[in-house]
Backbone bond lengths (Angstrom), bond angles and torsions (degrees), N, CA, C in turn:
res aa  C-N    CA-C-N  psi(-1)  N-CA   C-N-CA  omega(-1)  CA-C   N-CA-C  phi
1 M - - - 1.484 - - 1.546 106.42 -
2 A 1.300 115.84 147.79 1.437 122.82 177.73 1.542 111.92 -67.32
3 D 1.245 115.42 149.45 1.489 121.89 173.58 1.460 107.52 -91.31
4 L 1.302 119.27 99.46 1.457 123.65 -177.56 1.485 111.01 -80.54
5 T 1.296 117.64 122.79 1.526 119.77 -178.29 1.548 109.27 -120.75
6 T 1.318 117.68 -9.76 1.513 118.71 177.12 1.530 108.12 -130.19
7 F 1.310 109.99 156.35 1.431 121.26 -178.02 1.548 104.07 -130.41
8 R 1.288 119.06 109.63 1.419 124.98 -172.59 1.520 109.26 -117.53
9 L 1.340 118.39 132.57 1.394 124.13 178.10 1.559 108.89 -97.28
10 S 1.337 115.14 148.28 1.445 118.36 169.11 1.525 106.27 -82.14
11 R 1.340 114.83 169.82 1.471 119.90 -177.99 1.551 107.28 -57.89
12 K 1.321 119.30 -48.46 1.448 123.44 -179.15 1.468 112.92 -57.90
13 A 1.355 117.28 -47.35 1.509 123.33 177.68 1.515 109.94 -59.83
14 N 1.349 116.89 -41.57 1.489 121.23 178.71 1.506 109.89 -63.26
15 E 1.292 117.14 -40.92 1.514 120.85 177.86 1.515 110.37 -62.27
16 V 1.327 117.29 -44.48 1.478 122.63 -178.15 1.515 107.48 -65.76
17 A 1.286 120.40 -46.02 1.492 121.35 175.34 1.510 114.45 -56.21
18 E 1.326 116.33 -43.63 1.460 121.12 177.80 1.520 110.03 -68.43
19 L 1.328 117.51 -35.44 1.493 116.10 175.69 1.516 113.30 -66.47
20 L 1.358 114.71 -38.38 1.471 116.72 176.45 1.524 112.66 -62.25
21 V 1.312 117.56 -31.36 1.442 121.60 177.52 1.580 108.61 -73.18
22 S 1.330 116.44 -46.28 1.419 119.47 -174.37 1.596 110.07 -67.94
23 T 1.292 117.84 -25.58 1.449 119.18 179.39 1.537 113.40 -90.83
24 G 1.351 114.82 0.01 1.494 119.64 174.33 1.487 115.30 93.08
25 W 1.314 120.25 2.06 1.478 121.24 -175.33 1.546 109.13 -74.23
26 F 1.368 118.21 -30.92 1.396 121.20 -178.75 1.533 109.33 -138.16
27 D 1.301 121.65 155.08 1.464 122.78 177.68 1.492 113.59 -82.93
28 F 1.340 116.97 -24.56 1.498 121.08 -175.60 1.485 109.26 -142.01
29 A 1.327 116.37 149.57 1.466 123.04 175.93 1.533 111.70 -57.93
30 L 1.311 115.93 -41.48 1.454 119.17 179.69 1.490 112.99 -63.75
31 T 1.331 119.05 -35.30 1.464 122.30 176.49 1.546 109.06 -66.99
32 A 1.303 117.96 -43.45 1.515 119.62 176.51 1.530 109.79 -62.74
33 A 1.290 118.04 -43.48 1.481 122.62 -178.14 1.573 109.75 -63.81
34 K 1.300 114.72 -42.63 1.519 116.57 178.39 1.519 110.41 -63.60
35 F 1.316 117.48 -41.45 1.426 117.92 -179.96 1.540 110.16 -65.72
36 A 1.327 117.76 -40.08 1.470 121.84 -179.03 1.566 109.97 -65.69
37 M 1.359 115.77 -40.18 1.410 118.71 178.11 1.501 113.76 -66.92
38 A 1.314 118.20 -40.81 1.461 120.40 176.08 1.511 110.34 -64.51
39 Y 1.288 118.92 -44.19 1.480 121.21 179.05 1.530 109.32 -61.18
40 A 1.293 118.64 -48.57 1.476 120.77 -177.91 1.558 111.74 -61.73
41 L 1.319 115.30 -42.32 1.497 117.47 -178.83 1.497 109.74 -68.73
42 K 1.324 118.53 -35.92 1.459 118.33 -178.21 1.519 110.68 -74.15
43 N 1.282 119.30 -40.93 1.481 123.26 -172.09 1.510 116.28 -98.90
44 H 1.348 116.03 -18.96 1.461 117.57 -173.70 1.564 114.41 -138.61
45 F 1.351 115.20 26.23 1.480 120.23 -174.58 1.522 114.41 -50.29
46 D 1.321 113.72 -46.01 1.559 117.58 -175.59 1.520 109.95 -65.00
47 E 1.317 117.74 -24.06 1.488 120.31 178.39 1.521 113.29 -86.30
48 I 1.276 117.20 -26.93 1.487 120.64 -175.57 1.536 113.66 -130.32
49 N 1.323 115.53 39.90 1.454 119.72 178.29 1.490 111.25 -46.55
50 P 1.339 120.39 116.25 1.491 120.79 -173.75 1.565 111.65 -63.33
51 A 1.314 119.12 -20.96 1.454 121.22 -179.70 1.530 111.59 -74.18
52 T 1.338 116.31 -23.13 1.488 119.90 -176.22 1.511 112.08 -124.15
53 Y 1.298 121.24 -4.52 1.455 123.94 -177.40 1.545 109.78 -69.03
54 V 1.296 117.20 134.79 1.485 125.83 176.52 1.497 107.85 -100.29
55 M 1.388 114.77 118.71 1.498 118.18 178.58 1.533 110.80 -70.58
56 P 1.300 119.02 139.03 1.467 122.43 179.04 1.519 110.80 -68.95
57 D 1.341 118.74 -28.20 1.481 125.32 175.85 1.519 107.15 -163.87
58 N 1.327 113.05 175.92 1.509 120.86 179.74 1.503 108.92 -122.01
59 D 1.317 118.67 33.30 1.468 122.67 -169.01 1.541 113.05 -92.96
60 G 1.347 116.94 -2.57 1.469 118.23 179.38 1.510 110.85 -96.18
61 N 1.348 115.32 -171.97 1.461 120.71 178.26 1.519 110.27 -68.71
62 T 1.347 114.46 151.36 1.458 120.77 171.11 1.510 110.07 -121.27
63 Y 1.303 114.86 132.72 1.440 121.91 179.17 1.538 110.69 -119.61
64 N 1.322 116.34 152.10 1.489 117.17 178.29 1.553 108.73 -102.36
65 A 1.264 113.98 171.74 1.510 118.34 -172.13 1.543 110.17 -59.74
66 G 1.341 119.96 -30.30 1.450 122.42 176.61 1.489 112.78 -65.30
67 S 1.346 117.73 -31.97 1.462 119.29 177.05 1.535 112.26 -70.99
68 L 1.338 113.48 -29.05 1.499 118.05 178.61 1.500 113.16 -80.70
69 D 1.295 119.09 -34.87 1.457 123.30 -173.99 1.510 108.02 -141.62
70 S 1.316 115.80 80.63 1.475 120.50 -174.45 1.556 115.24 -61.54
71 V 1.332 116.82 -22.85 1.479 118.34 -178.92 1.508 112.05 -95.52
72 G 1.323 118.08 -0.56 1.484 120.20 174.69 1.497 114.10 79.15
73 K 1.299 119.46 20.16 1.446 123.38 179.20 1.492 110.36 -133.25
74 S 1.295 116.76 149.03 1.491 121.96 175.69 1.508 105.73 -68.42
75 Q 1.308 116.72 130.56 1.473 121.16 177.53 1.510 110.82 -124.50
76 A 1.283 114.96 142.53 1.481 120.39 178.47 1.538 109.67 -69.06
77 C 1.279 118.44 144.45 1.479 121.42 176.84 1.501 108.32 -88.75
């Protein structure tokens, strides 16, 4: 399996994350994106395997592994 060190949003995913913040569901776009990533991996991994998934664009925010897991350990959502 690939060693994933970055978490990149497409333009549309970035817009959705910002919308979730603006409507009060999340405080930060990163928090909304982390929730969405966890949900997608848990419920749709076979459809969006991150090792083989092709991004539609690179126009959204990019986060590194430290942004996702600041203590350096895998944490349950």
